C-alpha positions, 0 to 999 in steps of 0.5 A: 094666299094673302101675304101681308104687305110690310114694305113700309116698315122696311124703310129703316135708316141703315145707321140705326143700331137695330136696323138688321134686327128690324129687317129680320123681324119683318122677314120673320113675320112674312115667313110666319104667314107662309108657314101658317098657311101650309096648315090652315086658311089664313089672311094677314094684315097690319092693324097697328104699329109700335116703336122699339129702339127708335124704330117703327115696327108693325103689329100684325093680325092673322085671321083664321077659321079658329080665331084671330091672332095679333102679334108684335115683336119689340126685340125682347119678346113677342106679344100674342093676343088670341081671340078664339071662336071657341074655348081652347081645350089644350092643357098647359102642358099641351099648349107649352110643349116644346116651348117651355119646361114646366117648373116644379113645386121645389122651384115655387118653394125657393121663390117663397124663400127668396121673397121671405128673405127680401120682402119680409126680411124685417119681420119675425116669423110670428109678426109675418104670420099674424094677419093683425100685424101690418107694420113692424119697426126696423130692428137695426139699432138706432133706426126708427123706420117702420115697415108696412104691409097692406091687409090684402098683401098680408092675406096673399102672403099668408095664403102662399101655400094654397095660392100663388097670387102673391107671386104675380101681385107682389113679387113678379110681373109674371103669372104662375099657372097650373093644371089640376090641384095646386100643391106638391107635385104640380107642374107650374108654367110661368107666363110673362106679362105682355106690355102690348104697345100698339095692340088694341087689347080686347081681353082681360086675360093676361095668361093662357089656361085651358078653357079660355077663348081670349088671352094675351101673353108674351113669349120668347120668339116668333117661332114659339108664338107660331107653335101656339097658333098652330096648336090653337088652330089645329 
């Protein structure tokens, strides 16, 4: 078994506020390789670096028979890029089991209400639902401001009950994903954007869905990322 050499990243000035967290991160990367090697054949190497909290940190690639997995930790989340030999057969529920609970249709409707009360607050229902109307005058007395929407943004909003594209394009940096038909009763999984500094990104897929062979996402911890890798290599 090849253990990745991360010694140069352990040279963190002790006065740095995030020194302990950086050293813990290096230790976690080493333990991740050992844990994965108990299940699959794996080699690991440093393929890049990035900076967070003014500390030089590693980007690590794990190579397995199932594919390659690139990881980085910026103290806030873990970025995981997967390049698989074959398309994944895991549903979203299988992939995220024990990592995140699915969101409900009621959650989605609540997000629509939040966006209605913020992004569309100056629009009447008739103005909001008419695709021809792309700007409205501020309704406050004495205010001569106009509120403008692009045609494609208006279209995404008008299709909000059949597609959540508006959510990721106009409301949040996260992607909403689901298995099967989109509508009441659906189980939704929100996937955070990976900013990927230090990772040579070779995929345009910013979310995991069944059938993909490459993607890059952010997850909360290295433990969660390891679960995903184990499932994709199992």
